[in-house]
N, C-alpha and C positions, 0 to 999 in steps of 0.2 A: 199691301202692308201685312205683315205676319204678326201673330201674337207672341208674347214673351212667356205665356203660361199655357200649359196643357192640362185640360180638365181630366182628372183621374176618376172621381166619383162625386156624387152628391146625394144627400138623403135628408129627410125630415127628421129633426131632433126634438122639437118642442111644439106642442099644440095647446089650444085653450082648454081649461078645465075648471077654473074657479069662477065664482060669480062676477068678480071685478075684472075678469078677462073677457067676459062675454063670448063673442065668436072671433075675437081678433087679438093675437099676439104676434109681434113682428119686430124687426130691427130696421129702423132707427134704434141705436143703442150701442153697447160696447160689450166685448168679450175679453176678459183679462186672464192671463195665465200667471198665477201667483204660486211659485214653487212647483209643487206637484199637483195642484188643484186649479180648477177653472171657476171663474165667476162670470155670469152673464147678466147684464143690466138691459132688460128688454122693455118694449112698450106694449101696454095693453090698452084696449079701447072698448068701451061699452057705449054703443050708439044711444044717444039720449041721456048719457050720464057723465062720461068724462074720460080723461087720460090718466094712466098710472105708469110709473116706472117700477118695474118688478125685478126681483132677484132670483136667479136660479144658480145652482152649484153642481159641479161634476168632478169626478175623479179622472175621466178620460176625454172629456169634451164631446162625447157622443150621447151618453145616458145622463140625463139631467134630473135633478130633484128641485122642488120649490119649497124651501123651508118657511114655515109659518112663524115669523119672528116678531111681527108688530101688529097691534090691534088697528083695524081700519074702521073708522066711523065717519063715513062720508055721506052727507045728507043732500047735497046738490052739486051739480056740475058747474063748471065755469065756462063762459063763452070764449072760444079762441077763434076769432074770425080770420079768414084768409083773404076775403075780398068784401067790399061793401059797394052798394049801388045807391048813389045819392047819399042820403042820411041813414040808410038802412044797412046794418051790418049783417052779413050772412054767417051765422055761427056754425061750428062743427056739430053741435048737439044741443039738446034741450034738457031741462031738469026732470029728474025722475025720482023714484022712491029710494030710500037709503039702503046702504050696504053696511053691515056691522059685523065684527068678528076678527079673529086673527088672520093675518095675511102675510104675503111676501112683498107688499108694497113699501117702497122706500122713499118715493117722491111723487109729486104730481106734475113735474115738468113735462113738456112735450119735446120729442126728438132729443133725448138726452145723450150726451157724451160723458163717460166716466173715465178719468185719466188718473193713473197712479201718481201719488205725490212725488214731487221733485223740488229741488231748490229750497229744502227745509220747510216746505208747505205741508199741509195735512196729508195723511196717507191716501185719501180718496178725494178727488175733486170732480164736481158735477157741473156741467154747462148745458143749459137747455132753454127752451122757449116758454114764456108765459104771456098772459094778456098784457103785461107791462113792457115786454121786450125780452131780451136775453139776460138770464140770471146765472149766478154762480153760487154753489153750495159746497160745503166742506164736511168731511167726516173722518173720524178716527178708525171706525170699524167697517165702513162701507155699508152700513145699515141705517144709522141715525145721522142724517144730513142736516146741517144748519145753514140757513141762508146768510150770505154776507150782507151787512147793513147797508152797503153801497148799491145794492140791487135797485133797478136793473143795471148791469154793467154795460149793456148796450141798449139804450132806450128803443121803444117800439118804432120800427121803420115803416113808413107809409109811402106808397108809390102811386100817385094818381094818373089816370088816363082820361084826359078831358073829352076825347072823342066818345068813349063808351060811358063816361060818367061813373067809372068804377075806381075804387081805391084798393090797391093790393098791399098785403102785409108780408113782410119778411118773417118767415116762421121756420126756416130750415137752416141750420148752421153746424154741420159736423165739425167737431173740434179735436185737435191732437197736439202732442208735444213734438215739435220738430227738433230732433236731437242734433241734426247737423248745424242748425243756426241757434240752438238753445233758446227757442222761443215757442210760445203757444200760438197756434193758428186756429181761427174759426173761419170756415168756408161759408160765409154768410150769403144767403140767397138775396140777390138784387134783381131789379127789373129794368128793362129798357122798352120804350115804345118804338116799333119799327116803322118803316115808310108806309106800310099798309094800315097803320093805326093799331096793330096788335101789341098787347102787352107780352113781352118775352122774358121768361125766367133766365137769369144769368148767374154765373159764379162770382161772388165777391169774396173779400178777405179782410179780416181784422186780426191784429197781432197783440200779444201781451207778454210781458216779462214776469208778471206776478199773478196772473189769472183773474185779476180784479180790474186793473186799469187797461182798457182795450182801446186800440186805435180806431178812428172812424172808418167803418167799412168802405171799401172801394171796389168797383167792378174790375175783374181781371180776365174774364172769359165770356164772350158773347156768342150765342149760337149763330151759325152762318149757313150759307147755301149747302155746304158739305153735310151738315147735320140734317137739314131739311130733305136732302136727297135720300138719306138713310130712312127717314120717316116715310117718304113717298114710296120707296122701294119695298116697304113693309106694310103698305096699304093705308097709310095715314096721310095727314095734310102737311104738317110741319113739326119741328122738334124744338123743345126747350130744355134747359139744364135744370133738373129738379134738385140736384145736390152733387157734391164732389167730396170723396174721401181719399185724401192723399196719404201715402205711406212711403217708407224707405225700404228699398230692396237692393242689395248688392251695390250700394253706393249711388243709387239713382232715386229720383222721385218718380213713383208711379201713383196712379189714382184710379178709383172706381167712380166713373161718371154715371149718375142716374139720369139717363136720357129719357125725357118725357115725349113720347110719340103721340101727337095730338090729333084727334079727329075733328073736333069743333069746340067752340066756346059757347057756353050757355048764356042766354040773354041776361039772366039775373043770377049768375053764379060763376063757377070756375070752368076749367077745361075738362073735356072728356077724352080719355086716351089710355095708353099703356105705358108703363115705366119699365125699362130694361137697363141692365148694367153693362157698360162698355169700359175697356181698359184704356187709360190715357197715360201719357208720360210728360215730364217737364225737366228742364235743366236746373230750374231755380224755384219751383213751386209757384211761379207766377205766369210763365208762358207755357201753355198746355196745347197738346195735340193728341188726337186719337191714335192708338196703336193699330186698331182693327175696326172695321165696319161691321163686325159680327158681335153679338152680345157674348160676354164672357161666361154668363150662366144661362144656358138655354132654358126656355120656358118649359114648364111641366104642368101636369093636371091640377095640382094644388097651388101652383104659382104661375098661372096663365095670364094674369092681368097686371100685377105689380110686383117688381122685385127691387129691394133696396138692401144695402149692406150695413154691417157694423162699421163704426168709424175707423177701425183698424183691423187688418187681418193678423194671423198668428203664424209664426214659423214653428212647425212641430215635426221633428224627425226629418228635417230637410225638405219637407213639403209645406206649401202655403195653404193654410186653412182660412177660408172665407165664410163667415157666418152671415146668413142673409134672411131677410123677411120676405114672405111671398103671400100674395092674395090671388084668389081665383076670380076677382072682379076688376073691371076697369076703374081707373081713377075717375071720380065725378059722378058715378051712378047713384050715390046716396043723395046728391042734390036733385037728381032727376026723379027720385022716388022709385028707382028701379033696382035697388039693392035688395035682392030676395033673401029668403031664409037660408038659401044655400051659400050665401056669402060667408067666407071664412079666411082668416089669415093665420099662417103658421110660420115656424122658423126652421131653416135648414142649414146644412153645412156642406160646402163644396171644397174639395181638396185638389190642389194643382201641383204639377211638377213644374219647377222653374227651368226654362230652357236656356 
């Protein structure tokens, strides 16, 4: 299988610098081209404190500034568990000392997708995860978001595994507006227990016409032996689907699959492994296949452990720009207590020629 995209360049464009960013800024998130300017809604994470959705702006999509637009007064973090063992939830973080002052923080959702307004809705629409489930917020200026009173628009989804006595939570759902079908789609993470008793991350989907009333998520893509072979060929044990970001290009559906190459599962926690991005294609945004068995964004020194993408790429000057988050640490090391002081996440831009 050959790829449809040829990598021309990639470079780091954003790194952590503010107290609320800690050592981690990354995409999950969105990059929008609005006229002759760019806006980036990215994720920041302070271990022991919490998650923030932050705003950066740019004239060229390469050099970014972080405008300090809103006061931040956050005194404690909120627990966002991804897995529980018995009655014990395993949170992302614990409570810490407060952070106060002007900031570029616009929301506290996790894994946010910001979509330009359509169908007479607000100019900016935000879809993301909270401890209640998936929620929607709206904004006139892209800075001050108001939650919809019907939140959560998709209640918290739990997936138990009786063999391991763990309960897994759906916390990843990149969202976009499907212009072909004129519908919003959220690619909701679901789980299946395989024949070996392993909990496997899958790609699910929910749709909406108004960004508020969403269909019940259903699984559309389950990892198979093909994907496990990719993992074993790269020195891991099996592969899960961490997330999928579909987009339109030249009349077809393509997607960036975040393939989770798993080494092992922690007895009282998540999985340890590496996340890479692979190109996928679909005739209808439901039936998916990989285009290539090679990652679309090769690993680098600052993104050697985890790579994830913005919910949508951009076409700029005939080239496809993909903004991505990268970490130099494997997924799951924080639960093992092995995430050292050198752990860091930054944001990069990769540019592709469309073949």
